[in-house]
C-alpha positions in Angstrom: -58.5 118.0 110.2 -60.9 117.3 107.4 -58.1 116.4 105.1 -56.6 114.0 107.6 -60.0 112.2 107.8 -60.2 112.0 104.0 -56.6 110.7 103.8 -57.5 108.0 106.3 -60.6 107.0 104.3 -58.6 106.8 101.1 -55.9 104.8 102.8 -58.5 102.2 104.1 -60.0 101.9 100.7 -56.6 101.3 98.9 -54.7 98.1 99.3 -51.5 98.5 101.2 -49.4 97.5 98.1 -50.8 100.5 96.2 -49.7 102.9 98.9 -46.2 101.4 98.9 -46.0 101.8 95.1 -46.8 105.5 95.3 -44.3 106.1 98.1 -41.6 104.2 96.2 -42.2 106.1 93.0 -41.2 109.4 94.7 -37.6 110.2 93.7 -35.1 110.6 96.4 -33.1 113.8 95.8 -29.9 114.9 97.5 -29.2 118.6 98.1 -25.8 119.6 96.7 -25.8 123.3 97.6 -25.1 124.9 100.9 -27.5 125.0 103.8 -27.6 128.8 103.3 -28.7 128.3 99.7 -31.5 126.0 100.9 -32.5 128.5 103.5 -32.8 131.2 100.8 -35.2 128.9 98.9 -37.2 128.3 102.1 -37.4 132.1 102.6 -38.6 132.6 99.1 -41.3 130.0 99.6 -42.2 131.6 102.9 -42.5 135.0 101.3 -45.1 133.7 98.8 -47.5 133.1 101.7 -48.9 130.1 99.7 -48.3 127.6 102.5 -50.8 127.1 105.4 -50.2 125.2 108.6 -52.6 122.7 110.2 -54.5 125.5 111.9 -55.2 127.2 108.5 -52.8 130.1 109.2 -49.9 131.2 107.1 -46.9 128.9 107.8 -44.1 130.5 109.8 -40.6 130.6 108.5 -39.7 127.9 111.1 -42.4 125.6 109.8 -41.4 126.2 106.1 -37.7 125.6 107.0 -38.5 122.3 108.8 -40.5 121.0 105.8 -37.9 122.0 103.2 -34.8 120.9 105.1 -36.7 117.7 106.2 -37.5 117.0 102.5 -33.8 116.7 101.7 -32.9 115.0 105.0 -30.8 117.9 106.2 -30.3 119.1 109.7 -32.8 121.8 110.5 -31.2 125.1 111.6 -31.9 126.1 115.2 -32.4 129.7 114.3 -33.6 130.2 110.7 -34.3 133.9 111.2 -30.6 134.5 112.1 -29.5 132.9 108.8 -32.0 135.1 107.0 -30.7 138.2 108.7 -27.1 137.3 107.6 -28.4 136.8 104.1 -30.0 140.2 104.1 -26.7 141.8 105.3 -24.6 140.7 102.4 -22.7 143.6 100.9 -20.5 142.3 98.2 -21.5 140.9 94.8 -19.3 137.9 95.2 -21.5 136.9 98.1 -24.6 136.8 95.9 -25.9 133.3 96.0 -26.6 130.8 93.2 -30.3 131.0 94.1 -30.3 134.7 93.4 -28.4 134.2 90.1 -30.9 131.5 89.1 -33.9 133.7 89.8 -32.3 136.6 87.8 -31.6 134.2 84.9 -35.2 132.9 85.0 -36.7 136.4 84.8 -34.2 137.4 82.1 -35.3 134.3 80.0 -39.0 135.2 80.5 -38.8 138.9 79.8 -36.2 139.0 77.0 
């Protein structure tokens, strides 16, 4: 609540043109991967426990999913936990995602 009040005060202090410039300078990105890949990223972010909701509690997987899918203008899955369960049940290496491969590559680059 406190942050909302501060944002409103800043908004009143700034001319409306300054706010429009800031909004227009944010790049619009398009997600080219699958919804499952984006769900994996949402799950990784959720697992970090870095995000808090408006009540100051850890954000739920549903809240994180809504934010991340909304950021890219994608339809929000009805049951994100079901998608996560399907991801966890993968058995074959060919089903390993690009997200997993990118994480492995990142750690390989860092530690080698």
